[in-house]
C-alpha positions, 0 to 999 in steps of 0.5 A: 558668773565671774571665775572666782564665784563659780570656783568658790561655789564648787568648793563650797558645795563639795568641801565636805564630800567624805573621802571614800570610806573604803580607801579606793582613791584615784590612784587605786582607780588608775592602778586598776586602769593600768592592769595592776601596774602603778605607773605614776609620775607624782607621788601618792599620798593616800587620804589626800582629799579632792582639794589637796591634789595637785592638777598634775596628780589629777592628771596622772590618774585621768583614767581613774573615773572610770573606776571610781565608786559612787563615793569616790567619784563624788569626791574627786569630781570638784577636782575635775572641774576645777581642773577644766576651769583652770586648765582647759583641755586637760585629758580629763573629760568632764563632759563625759564625767557628766553625761547622762550616758548611753544604754551601756553606761546609763545604769553606771552614770545614774548610780554616780550621779545620784550621789550628789546633793542639790548644792553639788547639782547646782554647782555642776550646773553653774559649771556646764553653763560657764563650760558652754559659754567659754566654748562658744566665746572660743569657738566665736573668736577663732572660728572665722579664721579656721573656717577661711583657711578651709575655704569655708565661710562661718556661720554661727550654726557651725558650732563644735559638736562638744557644744552639742554634747554640752548642752544636752548635759546641762539639760539632763542636769537641770532635769535632775535638779528640777526632779530631785 
């Protein structure tokens, strides 16, 4: 899928995701992470929708996703997906946001993920497919050299663990969409 098509799919799927009714936005979540100390380098403009948030504002609130309530998580998720597409390896780990969760986080992750409708779930799946293809390509392009420097022979079986995590996350979301 071309990148512009993926971005359009994410945009269209989430454009009507309502702003959190209680006003608890990414700045509030980040403030909670910072023990009530508002340590921001960007201006907080309350009520801004996910597509109005700049990459700098999103990065300023990188830990907020751990504190957002389900409606806030759903609202800001597309901004994190777009950031990963346009600025790979930012400090927001989208695979962590989308994964099923371990015993500790399973219930919370399930409540967050349940807020997405079928179109939003399909956009998440399309994003994960893109992410996995991108990571495989980057790894294959650069791995030969890195492994040679370490005195190792590279084979395709030597993929980074983040790919395994992403593939497991993709299977989880495919299952959610099929069951949904």
